[in-house]
Structure formats: structure tokens, C-alpha cells
C-alpha positions in Angstrom: 11.3 -22.8 14.1 14.4 -21.1 12.9 14.2 -18.3 10.7 16.6 -17.7 7.8 17.4 -13.9 8.0 20.5 -14.3 6.0 19.1 -13.6 2.4 17.5 -10.5 1.5 14.6 -10.6 -0.9 14.8 -8.3 -3.7 12.2 -5.5 -4.0 9.8 -6.1 -6.8 9.0 -3.4 -9.5 5.4 -3.3 -8.1 6.9 -1.8 -4.8 8.8 0.5 -6.6 6.0 1.5 -8.9 3.5 2.1 -5.9 6.1 4.1 -3.8 6.7 6.1 -7.0 2.9 6.8 -7.2 2.7 7.5 -3.5 5.3 10.1 -3.8 3.9 11.8 -6.8 0.4 12.0 -5.1 1.9 13.4 -1.9 3.7 16.1 -3.9 0.5 16.9 -5.7 -1.3 17.2 -2.3 1.2 19.6 -1.2 1.1 21.6 -4.4 -2.6 22.6 -4.1 -1.8 25.7 -2.0 -0.4 27.1 -5.2 -3.5 26.3 -7.1 -5.7 28.0 -4.3 -3.5 31.1 -4.3 -4.0 31.2 -8.1 -7.8 31.1 -7.6 -8.4 27.7 -9.1 -10.4 26.4 -6.3 -12.3 23.7 -8.0 -9.1 22.3 -9.6 -7.3 22.6 -6.2 -10.2 20.8 -4.2 -10.3 18.1 -7.1 -6.5 17.6 -6.9 -6.5 17.6 -3.1 -9.3 14.8 -2.9 -7.8 12.7 -5.6 -4.2 12.8 -4.3 -5.4 12.1 -0.9 -7.1 8.9 -2.0 -4.3 7.8 -4.0 -1.8 8.2 -1.3 -3.8 6.5 1.4 -4.5 3.6 -0.9 -0.8 3.1 -1.8 0.1 3.3 1.7 -2.5 0.6 2.7 -1.2 -1.5 -0.2 2.3 -1.3 0.9 1.6 -2.0 4.7 -0.7 -4.9 3.8 2.1 -6.5 1.5 4.6 -6.1 4.5 2.1 -7.7 6.7 1.4 -10.6 4.5 5.1 -11.2 3.8 5.7 -11.1 7.7 2.8 -13.5 8.3 4.1 -15.9 5.5 7.5 -15.9 7.4 5.9 -16.4 10.7 7.5 -13.3 11.9 4.4 -11.3 13.3 4.5 -9.8 16.7 0.8 -9.0 16.6 -2.1 -9.5 14.2 -4.1 -6.7 12.8 -7.8 -7.5 12.3 -8.5 -5.9 8.8 -5.3 -7.2 7.4 -6.1 -10.6 8.9 -9.6 -10.8 7.1 -8.0 -9.7 3.7 -5.1 -12.2 4.1 -7.5 -15.1 4.9 -9.7 -14.1 2.0 -6.7 -14.2 -0.5 -5.3 -17.6 1.0 -8.7 -19.2 0.6 -8.9 -17.8 -3.0 -5.5 -19.1 -3.6 -6.5 -22.6 -2.2 -9.6 -22.7 -4.2 -7.8 -21.8 -7.5 -5.3 -24.6 -6.7 -7.9 -27.2 -6.0 -10.3 -26.1 -8.8 
């Protein structure tokens, strides 16, 4: 099967939004040392935990979207079991919604 690599797919608004959120959460993560230095330990700990969770979530979302797009194009070199399970779940759900 030949792959058409001549056309570039434009990046959606969702990708830009998730990327922006990840950059902001990472900057908040690195700014917690200022809060600790100011003596606001509880606030700094809360910001550290929340920003870590948000950053990890956005990175996982972006990597899953890349994985699913490459799988749709039949361009994967290897499979990743957790993403494969999620991909199969969404494919089954999409199929059920189209048939139902």
C-alpha cells in the first residue's frame, strides 16, 4: 500500500490549545520554587501537584492522538499496548454509534 506523504494535514485548534495548556502548566511547575521561598508551602505544594497532573495529562493526550493518526495511516512501526486498548475502545464505540 503506497502512502501519500505529499499533503500535510493542518494542525487543529485542539492541538494548539492542549499544547498551550501544557506549556502553561510546565511554567507553573517551575515557578513553585518562588512560592516555597516566599513561605507559601501549602499553595506551592498544591500548584506543584496540579501542574504535574495537568502536564502529564496533556502529554498523554497529544501522544495518543499522534499514535491514533499514525495507526489510521497504517504507518506504525510498533504498537503500544495501553494506546492500543484505548484505540480499540474508541473504534468499537465509533462503530456502535454508526450502526445504532
